[in-house]
C-alpha positions as CSV (number, residue, x, y, z in Angstrom):
1,M,106.5,59.0,110.5
2,L,103.5,61.1,111.4
3,V,103.3,62.9,114.7
4,S,99.8,63.7,115.6
5,Y,98.8,65.8,118.6
6,L,95.3,65.4,120.0
7,A,93.3,68.5,120.7
8,S,93.9,69.5,124.3
9,G,90.6,71.2,124.7
10,L,92.5,74.4,125.0
11,A,90.0,77.2,124.5
12,I,90.8,80.8,123.6
13,I,90.2,81.9,127.2
14,A,91.2,85.4,126.5
15,F,88.5,85.7,123.8
16,S,85.7,84.3,126.0
17,C,84.4,87.7,126.9
18,L,83.5,88.1,123.2
19,A,80.6,85.8,123.6
20,S,78.9,87.9,126.2
21,A,76.1,90.3,125.2
22,H,76.5,94.1,125.4
23,S,74.0,96.9,125.6
24,D,75.2,98.3,122.2
25,H,77.4,97.1,119.4
26,V,79.4,98.6,116.5
27,N,78.6,98.1,112.8
28,Y,81.0,98.7,109.9
29,T,80.2,99.6,106.4
30,V,82.7,100.2,103.6
31,V,81.9,103.4,101.7
32,P,82.2,102.5,98.0
33,G,83.4,104.5,95.1
34,I,86.5,106.0,96.8
35,F,89.2,103.5,96.1
36,L,89.9,101.2,93.1
37,Q,90.5,98.4,95.5
38,D,86.8,98.4,96.3
39,D,85.9,97.7,92.7
40,P,85.5,94.0,91.9
41,S,87.2,94.6,88.6
42,T,90.5,95.6,90.2
43,N,92.9,92.7,90.2
44,A,94.7,92.4,93.5
45,S,97.6,90.3,92.1
46,T,98.6,93.0,89.6
47,F,97.5,96.2,91.5
48,N,100.3,98.6,92.3
49,F,99.3,101.0,95.1
50,T,102.3,103.2,94.8
51,A,101.7,103.8,91.1
52,S,98.1,104.6,91.5
53,N,98.0,107.2,94.3
54,F,96.9,104.5,96.8
55,G,94.1,103.6,94.4
56,L,92.3,106.8,95.1
57,I,89.7,107.3,92.3
58,D,89.9,110.6,90.4
59,R,86.4,111.9,90.9
60,D,84.2,114.8,92.2
61,Y,82.7,114.9,95.7
62,P,79.5,116.5,96.8
63,T,81.5,119.0,98.9
64,D,83.9,120.1,96.3
65,S,82.1,123.5,95.8
66,S,82.9,124.4,99.5
67,C,86.5,123.1,99.4
68,P,89.0,125.9,100.1
69,D,91.0,126.8,97.0
70,R,89.3,124.1,95.0
71,K,91.1,125.0,91.8
72,H,94.5,124.1,93.3
73,S,93.4,121.4,95.7
74,T,94.6,117.8,95.2
75,Q,92.4,114.8,95.1
76,W,93.5,113.9,98.7
77,Q,92.7,117.4,99.9
78,R,89.2,117.3,98.4
79,L,88.7,113.8,100.0
80,S,89.8,115.1,103.4
81,H,87.3,118.0,103.0
82,Y,84.6,115.5,102.1
83,I,85.4,113.3,105.1
84,S,85.4,116.3,107.4
85,A,82.0,117.3,106.1
86,L,80.6,113.8,106.5
87,N,81.7,113.7,110.1
88,S,80.4,117.2,110.8
89,H,76.9,116.3,109.6
90,S,76.8,112.7,110.8
91,R,74.5,111.5,113.6
92,S,75.9,111.2,117.1
93,N,76.3,107.4,116.8
94,E,78.0,107.6,113.4
95,R,81.5,108.5,112.2
96,Y,83.6,108.1,109.2
97,S,87.2,106.9,109.3
98,L,90.0,106.1,106.8
99,L,92.0,103.1,107.7
100,F,95.5,102.4,106.2
101,L,96.0,98.6,106.6
102,G,99.6,97.8,105.9
103,R,101.2,94.4,105.6
104,H,104.7,93.9,107.0
105,G,107.6,93.6,104.6
106,E,109.1,90.2,103.7
107,G,110.2,88.2,106.7
108,F,112.5,85.3,107.0
109,H,109.5,83.0,107.3
110,N,108.2,84.2,103.9
111,A,111.6,83.5,102.4
112,A,111.7,80.1,104.0
113,E,108.3,79.1,102.7
114,S,109.4,80.2,99.2
115,F,112.6,78.2,99.5
116,Y,111.0,74.9,100.8
117,G,107.7,75.2,99.1
118,T,104.4,75.6,100.9
119,P,103.6,71.9,101.5
120,A,106.9,71.2,103.2
121,W,106.8,74.5,105.0
122,N,103.3,73.8,106.4
123,C,103.9,70.2,107.5
124,Y,107.5,70.5,108.9
125,W,109.7,73.6,108.7
126,S,107.2,76.1,110.0
127,E,107.0,74.3,113.3
128,L,110.7,74.8,113.9
129,D,112.4,78.0,115.1
130,G,114.8,77.9,112.1
131,N,117.1,75.7,110.0
132,G,120.4,76.6,111.5
133,T,121.1,79.3,108.9
134,A,118.0,81.5,109.4
135,T,115.6,82.0,112.3
136,W,112.0,82.5,111.6
137,A,110.5,82.3,115.1
138,D,108.9,85.7,115.5
139,A,110.5,86.4,112.1
140,H,112.6,89.6,111.5
141,L,112.6,91.3,108.1
142,T,114.9,90.2,105.3
143,A,116.8,92.8,103.3
144,T,114.0,92.7,100.8
145,G,111.5,93.3,103.5
146,I,113.4,96.3,104.8
147,N,113.6,97.8,101.3
148,Q,109.8,97.2,100.9
149,A,109.1,99.2,104.0
150,L,111.5,102.0,103.0
151,T,109.8,102.2,99.6
152,V,106.5,102.8,101.4
153,N,108.2,105.4,103.6
154,K,109.3,107.2,100.4
155,F,105.8,106.9,99.0
156,W,104.3,108.5,102.1
157,K,106.8,111.4,101.8
158,H,105.7,111.9,98.2
159,L,102.0,111.8,99.2
160,M,102.5,114.3,102.0
161,Q,104.6,116.7,100.1
162,D,103.1,116.6,96.6
163,E,99.5,115.2,97.1
164,K,98.9,116.9,100.5
165,I,97.5,113.7,102.0
166,T,96.3,113.8,105.6
167,P,98.7,111.3,107.3
168,P,97.5,109.0,110.1
169,E,96.6,110.5,113.4
170,T,97.2,107.4,115.4
171,Y,99.2,104.2,114.7
172,Y,98.6,100.6,115.8
173,T,100.7,97.5,115.2
174,S,100.8,93.8,115.7
175,P,103.1,92.6,118.5
176,L,105.1,90.5,116.1
177,Y,108.6,91.7,115.3
178,R,108.1,92.0,111.5
179,C,105.3,94.4,112.0
180,L,107.0,96.4,114.7
181,S,110.0,96.8,112.4
182,T,107.9,97.6,109.3
183,A,105.9,100.3,111.1
184,N,109.1,101.9,112.3
185,L,110.8,101.9,108.8
186,T,107.6,103.1,107.2
187,F,106.8,106.1,109.3
188,S,110.1,107.2,110.9
189,G,111.6,110.4,109.5
190,L,108.3,111.7,108.0
191,D,107.4,115.4,108.5
192,L,104.4,114.5,110.7
193,P,102.3,117.1,112.6
194,R,103.6,117.6,116.1
195,R,100.3,116.5,117.6
196,N,100.3,113.3,115.6
197,Q,103.8,112.0,115.9
198,F,104.6,108.3,115.2
199,V,104.1,106.6,118.5
200,P,102.3,103.4,117.8
201,T,100.3,101.3,120.2
202,I,101.0,97.6,120.2
203,K,97.8,95.5,120.3
204,E,97.7,91.7,120.7
205,Y,94.6,91.2,118.6
206,F,96.2,92.7,115.5
207,R,98.5,89.7,115.4
208,E,98.5,87.1,112.6
209,G,96.2,84.2,112.8
210,I,97.5,82.0,115.6
211,S,98.8,78.9,114.0
212,A,101.3,76.2,114.8
213,H,104.0,78.2,112.9
214,T,106.6,79.6,115.2
215,C,106.6,82.8,113.2
216,D,103.3,83.5,114.9
217,R,104.7,83.3,118.4
218,R,105.7,86.8,119.7
219,S,108.7,87.7,121.7
220,N,108.3,88.8,125.4
221,K,107.4,92.3,126.3
222,T,110.9,93.1,127.7
223,F,112.5,92.2,124.4
224,I,110.0,94.2,122.4
225,H,110.5,97.3,124.6
226,S,114.2,97.1,124.4
227,N,114.0,97.1,120.6
228,F,111.2,99.6,120.2
229,P,111.4,101.8,123.4
230,S,109.1,104.5,122.1
231,Y,106.2,102.2,121.3
232,R,103.3,102.0,123.7
233,F,101.7,98.8,124.9
234,E,98.0,98.5,125.3
235,K,96.8,98.2,128.8
236,G,97.3,94.7,130.3
237,F,99.9,93.6,127.7
238,P,101.5,90.5,129.3
239,E,105.2,89.7,129.5
240,Y,104.9,86.4,127.6
241,D,102.7,85.4,124.7
242,P,99.5,84.0,126.3
243,Y,98.0,82.7,123.1
244,W,100.5,80.7,121.0
245,T,100.6,77.0,121.9
246,A,102.8,74.5,120.0
247,L,100.9,72.5,117.3
248,H,97.6,74.2,117.9
249,A,95.8,76.8,115.9
250,E,92.8,79.1,116.2
251,T,89.9,78.8,113.7
252,S,89.2,81.5,111.1
253,T,85.9,82.1,112.9
254,D,87.8,82.9,116.1
255,Q,90.2,85.2,114.3
256,D,87.3,87.2,112.9
257,I,85.8,87.4,116.4
258,R,89.1,88.9,117.8
259,S,89.5,91.2,114.8
260,K,86.0,92.6,115.5
261,K,86.9,93.0,119.1
262,V,90.1,94.9,118.4
263,L,88.4,97.2,115.9
264,D,85.6,97.9,118.4
265,D,88.2,98.7,121.0
266,V,90.0,101.1,118.7
267,F,86.8,102.9,117.6
268,S,85.5,103.0,121.2
269,N,88.6,104.7,122.6
270,D,90.2,106.5,119.7
271,D,88.4,109.4,118.0
272,S,90.9,109.7,115.2
273,T,89.7,109.9,111.6
274,Y,92.9,108.6,110.0
275,I,94.3,105.4,111.5
276,S,97.2,103.2,110.5
277,V,97.3,99.5,111.3
278,T,100.4,97.4,110.5
279,A,99.5,93.8,110.5
280,H,99.7,90.5,108.5
281,S,98.1,89.0,105.3
282,G,95.9,86.7,107.3
283,E,94.9,89.3,109.8
284,I,94.2,92.0,107.2
285,A,92.0,89.5,105.4
286,S,90.1,88.9,108.6
287,L,89.8,92.7,109.2
288,L,88.4,93.1,105.7
289,R,85.8,90.4,106.4
290,V,84.7,92.2,109.5
291,L,84.6,95.5,107.8
292,G,82.6,94.1,104.9
293,H,85.3,94.8,102.3
294,R,85.7,92.4,99.4
295,T,88.6,90.0,99.5
296,F,91.8,91.8,98.5
297,S,95.1,90.1,99.1
298,L,98.2,92.1,99.8
299,S,101.8,91.3,98.9
300,T,104.5,91.9,101.5
301,G,104.9,95.6,102.2
302,A,101.7,96.6,100.5
303,V,99.1,99.0,102.0
304,L,95.3,99.0,101.6
305,P,93.3,102.1,102.4
306,V,89.7,101.4,103.5
307,F,87.1,104.1,104.0
308,V,84.5,103.0,106.5
309,K,81.3,104.3,108.2
310,V,81.3,103.3,111.8
311,T,77.9,103.1,113.5
312,T,77.2,102.3,117.2
313,L,73.8,100.6,117.5
314,Q,71.8,100.0,120.6
315,G,70.8,96.5,121.6
316,N,72.7,93.4,122.2
317,S,75.4,92.4,119.7
318,P,75.0,89.2,117.8
319,T,75.9,86.1,119.8
320,T,79.4,84.8,119.1
321,T,80.9,81.6,120.4
322,T,84.6,80.8,120.4
323,Q,86.0,77.4,119.8
324,A,88.8,75.3,121.1
325,F,92.1,75.5,119.3
326,T,92.4,72.8,116.7
327,S,95.3,70.4,116.8
328,V,97.8,70.3,114.0
329,S,99.4,67.3,112.4
330,T,103.0,67.5,111.3
331,C,105.9,65.5,110.0
332,A,108.6,64.1,112.3
333,T,111.3,64.4,109.6
334,A,111.9,66.8,106.8
335,P,109.9,66.1,103.7
336,T,111.9,64.7,100.8
337,I,109.6,66.3,98.2
338,R,109.9,70.0,97.7
339,A,107.7,70.6,94.7
340,S,104.4,68.8,95.6
341,T,100.7,69.4,95.4
342,C,100.2,67.9,98.8
343,N,99.4,70.2,101.7
344,D,99.6,67.8,104.6
345,C,101.8,65.1,105.9
346,S,101.5,62.9,102.8
347,C,104.5,64.8,101.5
348,C,106.7,63.2,104.2
349,K,106.5,59.9,102.4
């Protein structure tokens, strides 16, 4: 039996302000030649960021001659010197920033999709809170996911101690539990500068693409604060999730619009050069589209550095128009076929 829900005409009201024109707008350009991940020949499915120094290319920079103690400087120290020089000589409306985009570790929703298979997951199981054994609504990390985050934590310790990397100056995270937890496990216990301690800001628009999956419905603000009391909430963060609606989903176009908005908000209010964002596979893909980076999928727990030039331009921004949430069709009963090529309710037959 197929249960079909008609579109309610629900618009992404909170995003409606994005369609209005502004006197200036922000443009993003990926600076090439810094990381292997920028190179089309780098295969995302086989790339290991912890085994390749975050993908940092071993190369010379135009500023190496002025780098203090160049002979003993690491590649990361020379990159930091290069970035500082770029920012020192950039125009007033330009800046350079290094983003660390981290995907959360494996969550129970990831494990459930692997167990049931993607077709059955999409058309039935994902719309439930769980299966009686595991809960994946606002999914927590599995043991594997916890270990993935701890592996990245160990990697950061190595980079800071041995490679002298400049750690993030500010931290942001999606409001979904798997990201809140991953960020905590990744950055807690590091020997961070006193002025740049790990105190992340939770931002709604860094969340995963809003789908009918219950794993994309966040917990209430009180619950989040009780579990992560040191985290900051962005201004106006509501108690309850205002965006997730059962059996409705935002379009990829709308996701890109909100990804652009949250990046613009960060760069308009945060003058940090090194910024960490803990988010999701779909949201990171959206951020990459907005930044102009090539498609580069991340496995659970992986991190992608992106070096960008941020330019504030005068004049109205390009017009954007949000759309109504689309309705989602699902199965009324659990599919009987696990291994199937279908990706809709035909697998319920």
